[in-house]
SETI-376247 format. One record per residue (C-alpha): x, y, z. Coordinates in nm, 2 decimals, always signed. Example, Ala and Ser with C-alpha at 12.3 -4.5 7.8 and 13.67 -1.06 7.14 Angstrom:
2
ATOM       xx       yy       zz
ATOM    +1.23    -0.45    +0.78
ATOM    +1.37    -0.11    +0.71
//
This chain:
225
ATOM       xx       yy       zz
ATOM   -17.15    -6.67   +11.85
ATOM   -17.34    -6.62   +11.52
ATOM   -17.33    -6.92   +11.24
ATOM   -17.38    -6.93   +10.89
ATOM   -17.40    -7.25   +10.69
ATOM   -17.39    -7.11   +10.33
ATOM   -17.46    -7.35   +10.03
ATOM   -17.29    -7.26    +9.73
ATOM   -17.65    -7.35    +9.49
ATOM   -17.77    -7.24    +9.17
ATOM   -18.09    -7.18    +9.00
ATOM   -18.10    -7.47    +8.77
ATOM   -18.12    -7.77    +9.07
ATOM   -18.47    -7.74    +9.19
ATOM   -18.47    -8.12    +9.35
ATOM   -18.13    -8.09    +9.49
ATOM   -18.27    -7.72    +9.66
ATOM   -18.59    -7.92    +9.77
ATOM   -18.42    -8.21    +9.92
ATOM   -18.25    -8.01   +10.16
ATOM   -18.52    -7.76   +10.24
ATOM   -18.67    -8.13   +10.36
ATOM   -18.36    -8.27   +10.56
ATOM   -18.10    -8.09   +10.75
ATOM   -18.21    -7.73   +10.68
ATOM   -18.51    -7.82   +10.91
ATOM   -18.28    -7.92   +11.17
ATOM   -18.05    -7.60   +11.11
ATOM   -18.40    -7.40   +11.18
ATOM   -18.48    -7.62   +11.49
ATOM   -18.14    -7.54   +11.62
ATOM   -18.15    -7.18   +11.58
ATOM   -17.88    -7.19   +11.28
ATOM   -17.89    -6.93   +10.99
ATOM   -17.86    -7.18   +10.68
ATOM   -17.88    -6.99   +10.35
ATOM   -17.89    -7.08    +9.97
ATOM   -17.65    -6.85    +9.78
ATOM   -17.70    -6.85    +9.36
ATOM   -17.60    -6.61    +9.10
ATOM   -17.77    -6.42    +8.87
ATOM   -18.07    -6.58    +8.66
ATOM   -18.01    -6.65    +8.31
ATOM   -18.28    -6.86    +8.07
ATOM   -18.10    -7.05    +7.79
ATOM   -18.24    -7.11    +7.44
ATOM   -18.10    -7.46    +7.47
ATOM   -18.29    -7.55    +7.81
ATOM   -18.55    -7.83    +7.74
ATOM   -18.80    -7.76    +7.88
ATOM   -18.73    -7.38    +7.95
ATOM   -18.71    -7.27    +8.29
ATOM   -18.98    -7.04    +8.45
ATOM   -18.84    -6.74    +8.63
ATOM   -18.79    -6.80    +8.94
ATOM   -18.91    -6.65    +9.29
ATOM   -18.66    -6.58    +9.54
ATOM   -18.74    -6.76    +9.85
ATOM   -18.67    -6.65   +10.21
ATOM   -18.38    -6.87   +10.27
ATOM   -18.18    -6.77    +9.95
ATOM   -17.95    -6.51    +9.89
ATOM   -17.92    -6.39    +9.51
ATOM   -17.56    -6.25    +9.44
ATOM   -17.45    -6.01    +9.18
ATOM   -17.24    -6.29    +9.02
ATOM   -17.27    -6.52    +8.71
ATOM   -17.47    -6.87    +8.82
ATOM   -17.25    -7.11    +8.62
ATOM   -16.97    -7.36    +8.70
ATOM   -16.64    -7.16    +8.58
ATOM   -16.78    -6.86    +8.83
ATOM   -16.81    -7.05    +9.14
ATOM   -16.46    -6.92    +9.25
ATOM   -16.59    -6.54    +9.21
ATOM   -16.94    -6.66    +9.34
ATOM   -16.75    -6.81    +9.69
ATOM   -16.57    -6.45    +9.73
ATOM   -16.94    -6.30    +9.73
ATOM   -17.08    -6.55    +9.97
ATOM   -16.77    -6.48   +10.23
ATOM   -16.84    -6.12   +10.16
ATOM   -17.20    -6.13   +10.26
ATOM   -17.13    -6.34   +10.54
ATOM   -16.86    -6.10   +10.69
ATOM   -17.08    -5.79   +10.62
ATOM   -17.36    -5.97   +10.78
ATOM   -17.17    -5.98   +11.13
ATOM   -17.14    -6.37   +11.12
ATOM   -16.82    -6.48   +11.36
ATOM   -16.82    -6.84   +11.15
ATOM   -16.91    -6.94   +10.77
ATOM   -16.96    -7.32   +10.70
ATOM   -16.96    -7.35   +10.32
ATOM   -17.06    -7.63   +10.14
ATOM   -17.23    -7.75    +9.80
ATOM   -17.57    -7.81    +9.74
ATOM   -17.50    -8.18    +9.68
ATOM   -17.39    -8.20   +10.01
ATOM   -17.59    -8.39   +10.29
ATOM   -17.52    -8.19   +10.67
ATOM   -17.60    -8.33   +11.04
ATOM   -17.61    -7.97   +11.18
ATOM   -17.62    -8.12   +11.55
ATOM   -17.26    -8.28   +11.48
ATOM   -17.17    -7.98   +11.29
ATOM   -17.22    -7.75   +11.61
ATOM   -17.06    -7.97   +11.84
ATOM   -16.74    -8.08   +11.61
ATOM   -16.51    -7.79   +11.78
ATOM   -16.47    -7.56   +11.48
ATOM   -16.43    -7.29   +11.72
ATOM   -16.09    -7.41   +11.81
ATOM   -16.00    -7.33   +11.44
ATOM   -15.96    -7.05   +11.20
ATOM   -16.02    -7.26   +10.87
ATOM   -16.11    -7.60   +10.90
ATOM   -16.21    -7.92   +10.69
ATOM   -16.10    -8.24   +10.48
ATOM   -15.75    -8.19   +10.42
ATOM   -15.63    -8.25   +10.08
ATOM   -15.27    -8.35   +10.12
ATOM   -14.97    -8.30    +9.86
ATOM   -14.88    -8.66    +9.93
ATOM   -15.25    -8.76    +9.87
ATOM   -15.48    -8.61    +9.58
ATOM   -15.34    -8.30    +9.63
ATOM   -14.98    -8.19    +9.49
ATOM   -14.89    -7.94    +9.24
ATOM   -15.13    -7.67    +9.19
ATOM   -14.98    -7.36    +8.90
ATOM   -14.61    -7.51    +9.04
ATOM   -14.67    -7.48    +9.39
ATOM   -14.76    -7.75    +9.69
ATOM   -15.10    -7.69    +9.79
ATOM   -15.29    -7.78   +10.12
ATOM   -15.63    -7.70   +10.13
ATOM   -16.00    -7.81   +10.29
ATOM   -16.21    -8.03   +10.02
ATOM   -16.52    -7.74    +9.93
ATOM   -16.76    -7.97    +9.85
ATOM   -16.80    -8.16   +10.17
ATOM   -16.78    -7.76   +10.33
ATOM   -16.49    -7.60   +10.53
ATOM   -16.52    -7.33   +10.82
ATOM   -16.40    -6.98   +10.83
ATOM   -16.37    -6.79   +11.12
ATOM   -16.44    -6.39   +11.13
ATOM   -16.05    -6.34   +11.13
ATOM   -16.03    -6.60   +10.82
ATOM   -16.30    -6.43   +10.62
ATOM   -16.13    -6.09   +10.69
ATOM   -15.81    -6.24   +10.56
ATOM   -15.96    -6.41   +10.20
ATOM   -16.14    -6.07   +10.17
ATOM   -15.83    -5.87   +10.19
ATOM   -15.58    -6.06   +10.03
ATOM   -15.47    -6.00    +9.69
ATOM   -15.65    -6.23    +9.44
ATOM   -15.55    -6.10    +9.15
ATOM   -15.30    -6.36    +9.05
ATOM   -15.47    -6.67    +9.09
ATOM   -15.77    -6.68    +8.81
ATOM   -16.13    -6.74    +8.93
ATOM   -16.13    -7.01    +8.67
ATOM   -15.91    -7.23    +8.94
ATOM   -16.12    -7.45    +9.16
ATOM   -16.22    -7.23    +9.45
ATOM   -16.15    -7.48    +9.74
ATOM   -15.76    -7.47    +9.60
ATOM   -15.75    -7.07    +9.58
ATOM   -15.91    -7.08    +9.94
ATOM   -15.60    -7.28   +10.05
ATOM   -15.39    -7.11    +9.86
ATOM   -15.47    -6.74    +9.99
ATOM   -15.49    -6.89   +10.35
ATOM   -15.18    -6.97   +10.34
ATOM   -15.06    -6.67   +10.20
ATOM   -15.22    -6.51   +10.48
ATOM   -15.09    -6.71   +10.76
ATOM   -15.40    -6.88   +10.83
ATOM   -15.32    -7.24   +10.88
ATOM   -15.58    -7.55   +10.77
ATOM   -15.69    -7.79   +11.07
ATOM   -15.78    -8.10   +10.89
ATOM   -16.13    -8.28   +10.99
ATOM   -16.18    -8.63   +10.79
ATOM   -16.54    -8.61   +10.96
ATOM   -16.66    -8.42   +10.64
ATOM   -16.68    -8.67   +10.37
ATOM   -16.59    -8.55   +10.05
ATOM   -16.62    -8.82    +9.77
ATOM   -16.82    -9.15    +9.86
ATOM   -17.16    -9.08    +9.91
ATOM   -17.34    -9.31    +9.97
ATOM   -17.05    -9.52   +10.07
ATOM   -16.96    -9.31   +10.35
ATOM   -17.24    -9.11   +10.51
ATOM   -17.38    -8.96   +10.85
ATOM   -17.51    -9.25   +11.04
ATOM   -17.63    -9.27   +11.42
ATOM   -17.37    -9.50   +11.50
ATOM   -17.07    -9.30   +11.36
ATOM   -16.94    -8.92   +11.37
ATOM   -16.98    -8.85   +11.00
ATOM   -17.06    -8.49   +10.97
ATOM   -17.11    -8.41   +10.64
ATOM   -17.12    -8.64   +10.29
ATOM   -17.08    -8.49    +9.93
ATOM   -17.20    -8.63    +9.59
ATOM   -17.52    -8.69    +9.71
ATOM   -17.85    -8.69    +9.49
ATOM   -18.19    -8.58    +9.63
ATOM   -18.27    -8.91    +9.70
ATOM   -17.94    -9.00    +9.89
ATOM   -18.01    -8.70   +10.13
ATOM   -18.34    -8.80   +10.20
ATOM   -18.24    -9.18   +10.25
ATOM   -17.99    -9.05   +10.51
ATOM   -18.19    -8.80   +10.66
ATOM   -18.47    -9.10   +10.74
ATOM   -18.23    -9.29   +10.94
ATOM   -18.20    -9.02   +11.22
ATOM   -18.56    -8.88   +11.20
ATOM   -18.65    -9.27   +11.24
//
């Protein structure tokens, strides 16, 4: 089974990329799991102080032909899923750059029993109506799984009626539902409460979102120790 952990990243947050490489990405390499940082095209802004040096692409990075800014996140996800599908992966786990992942728990989570899995955002919670319809989706920052079947369904879906300016995780849930792919909810992927709810040796939390680089290193240190 070929698994890809795909991190929705950007060129402008080098400290978070360094923290991921120093922590859970080392576990991924040890366990034989492919983990890649997906960026868009690099643009230097005149307003940046200090000005960024032109980056050099690293071996664990994939540079996509899409803008590297927040309004392009949904479009970037389409490119990420296309890349994963084209490279023959059976499952992709997509998460954000400020997310810490326990790879060992990820692998034994039971993801292979679902097509689309993640922390469920429900209409009766902090989900609700999106463009006039009830939308049930997996929160994107903490990470969600797509099987190869789900990747194919997503890529074949008519995406023209949902603007790319909409949130990428809501779009995913909407399109999965239209394609007949049901969401499997799993609340071990913690989306909002780092450092309050984090992976620890005593619990079964798999990921935690909204981390700083210092949070990632502190979480990882507990497991290394």
